[in-house]
Backbone as a ProteinNet text record, in pm:
[ID]
protein_1_A
[PRIMARY]
MPQLDTSTWFITIMSMIITLFFIFQLKVSKHFFLEIPEPKPVITPKPTMPWEKKWTKIYSPLSLPLQ
[TERTIARY]
113.1	-72	112.8	58.3	154.1	142.7	215.4	281.5	197.8	76.9	67.1	148.9	200.2	331.8	249.5	369.5	303.6	389	493.5	649.9	599.1	517.3	396.9	343.9	269.7	172.9	172.2	281.1	348.9	340.9	424.3	402.6	250.3	162.9	-3.6	-64.3	-39.5	-130.5	-26.4	69.6	100.9	34.1	90.3	51.7	-59.6	-197	-280.2	-346.3	-261.5	-339.2	-320.3	-156.2	-136.6	-206.5	-224.5	-308	-443	-467.5	-619.4	-577.5	-453.2	-499.6	-483.5	-399.8	-363.8	-506.5	-620.7	-723.9	-840.5	-786.9	-896.3	-820.7	-749.5	-659.2	-743.3	-704.4	-786.1	-892.5	-1018.3	-1151.7	-1181.1	-1119.4	-1120.2	-1077.8	-948.3	-890	-986.4	-1110.4	-1264.3	-1342.5	-1343.9	-1464.5	-1422.6	-1586.5	-1565.2	-1636.4	-1572.8	-1607.8	-1628.3	-1799.8	-1801.7	-1766.1	-1761.5	-1678.6	-1700.3	-1641.4	-1718.4	-1837.1	-1982	-2025.1	-2066.5	-2029.2	-2036.3	-2124.7	-2218.9	-2254.9	-2284.9	-2386.9	-2362.4	-2471.5	-2370.3	-2490.2	-2592.2	-2662.8	-2851.1	-2837.8	-2924.7	-2913.4	-3111.2	-3097.8	-3307.6	-3333.2	-3444.4	-3473.6	-3450.8	-3504.6	-3526.5	-3677.3	-3777.8	-3836.1	-3962.3	-3972.7	-4019.3	-4221.1	-4152.2	-4283.1	-4319.9	-4449.3	-4516.9	-4431.6	-4391.6	-4360.5	-4198	-4149.6	-4034.3	-4002.5	-4149.7	-4139.5	-4095.1	-4192.1	-4156.4	-4100.3	-4103.4	-4029.1	-4087.9	-4131	-4181.7	-4080.7	-4107.7	-4020.9	-4146.6	-4108.8	-4106.5	-4052.5	-4149.5	-4098.9	-4156.2	-3995	-3993.4	-4092.6	-4165.3	-4271.6	-4211.6	-4036.3	-3956.1	-3886	-3961.4	-3864.1	-3911.6	-4016.4	-4150.8	-4136.3	-4164.9	-4224.9	-4297.4	-4232.1	-4316.5	-4450.3	-4547	-4632.6	-4777.2
-128.7	-23.2	133.8	195.6	308.4	411.8	497.9	629.3	757.8	804.4	943.5	1022	1078.3	1228.4	1342.5	1419.7	1491.3	1575.2	1593.9	1695.9	1752	1841.1	1957.1	2062.2	1999	2008.9	2115.6	2115.4	2214.1	2398.6	2403.5	2532.3	2496.7	2475.3	2441.3	2536.2	2440.4	2514.1	2686	2675.7	2809.4	2957.9	2864.9	2975.1	2998.7	2913.8	2905.4	3053.4	3021	3173.5	3268.2	3268.7	3409.5	3462.3	3341.5	3401.3	3497.6	3395.9	3447.9	3562.4	3611.9	3715.8	3818	3816.8	3892.6	3931.1	3825.1	3888.1	3934.6	3890.8	3893.2	4125.4	4136.5	4274.8	4419.8	4351.6	4425.5	4410.2	4329.5	4354.9	4408.3	4448	4564.1	4678.5	4687	4828.6	4928.1	4812.2	4927.6	4952.3	4853.1	4848.3	5029.1	5116.9	5217.6	5207.2	5274.9	5237.3	5360.1	5370.1	5517.1	5564.7	5669.3	5750.9	5708.7	5717.2	5714.6	5850.9	5758.4	5877.2	5900.9	6057	6123.6	6207.9	6241	6273.8	6397	6455	6620.4	6603.6	6787.9	6840.2	6853.8	6861.5	6879	7000.8	7087	7265.2	7195.8	7240.3	7207.8	7338.2	7394.4	7573	7556.2	7649.1	7671	7749.6	7664.3	7728.8	7910.4	7985.1	8093.5	8069	8096.2	8126.7	8295	8266.8	8412.9	8488.4	8448.5	8519.3	8636.2	8468.5	8568.9	8735.1	8654.3	8858.1	8923.8	8960.8	9146.3	9084.1	9150.5	9171.1	9165.1	9081	9081.6	9048.3	9149.5	9100.9	8975	8898.7	8895.4	8968.4	9038.2	9076.8	8935.2	8882.7	8841.7	8892.2	8841.8	8867.8	8927.6	8949.4	9003.2	9114	9105.6	9274.1	9321.2	9346	9501.9	9538	9714.6	9744.3	9753.8	9720.7	9732.8	9825.4	9780.7	9844.3	9937.3
-18.3	-59.5	-15.8	-116.4	-122.4	26.5	89.1	141.8	88.7	195.4	144	150.1	14.3	32.1	142	281.5	340.6	308.8	238.1	266.3	206.8	127.6	69.2	127.6	239.4	348.2	414	417	512.6	484.3	342.1	297.1	148.6	199.5	77.1	216.8	324.3	408	491.2	490	577.5	452.2	286.5	174	148.5	190.9	149.6	308.4	433.5	548.7	521.7	434.6	362.4	286.8	219.9	85	133	263.5	323.2	368.7	436.5	522	476	303.5	258.2	234.5	167.6	89.6	207.1	297.7	465.2	482.8	456.6	529.8	309.3	272.9	147.8	148.9	201.9	244.7	327	423.8	548.2	556.7	452.4	401.4	307.2	235.5	133.6	213.3	319.6	392.2	457.1	437.8	538.1	675.4	710.1	857.9	897.6	966.2	1072.3	1146.6	1182.8	1310.4	1406.7	1579.8	1681.9	1739.1	1720.5	1690	1962.4	1855.4	2039	2094.2	2154.6	2205.4	2208.9	2144.7	2141.4	2248.8	2305.6	2421.6	2417	2467.3	2476.3	2557.4	2490	2535.1	2620.5	2689.1	2711.9	2738.6	2649	2657.3	2844.8	2921.1	3015.7	3053.1	3099.1	3089.1	3145.3	3092.8	3158.4	3192.2	3342.8	3456.8	3470	3447.8	3438.8	3545.3	3678.5	3833.7	3730	3624	3629.1	3489.3	3473.7	3410.8	3480.5	3589.3	3655.4	3800.5	3874.8	4001.4	4077.7	4183.7	4334.8	4389.5	4581.6	4620.9	4723.7	4829.2	4894.8	5106.7	5164.5	5236.6	5397.9	5474.1	5561.7	5654	5825.8	5882.7	5946.2	5988.5	6061.4	6006.9	5912.4	5810.5	5846.1	5846.1	5872.8	5927.7	5941.3	6029.2	6147.4	6251.4	6350.7	6355.6	6402.1	6434.3	6534.8
[MASK]
+++++++++++++++++++++++++++++++++++++++++++++++++++++++++++++++++++

């Protein structure tokens, strides 16, 4: 029964791996990757309250003049 010649298997497998590596690198280099999204600063508009439109003064009972 003849023996299987395995002397060229190493070179065949190594060349296949290198070829696949280069093909993969070429495919990846042509791929367009999106940039990493950065969160935009969210500025919420400050709601205007009706009492903020006019000036009001609150008197403390202790600061009122004596009667």
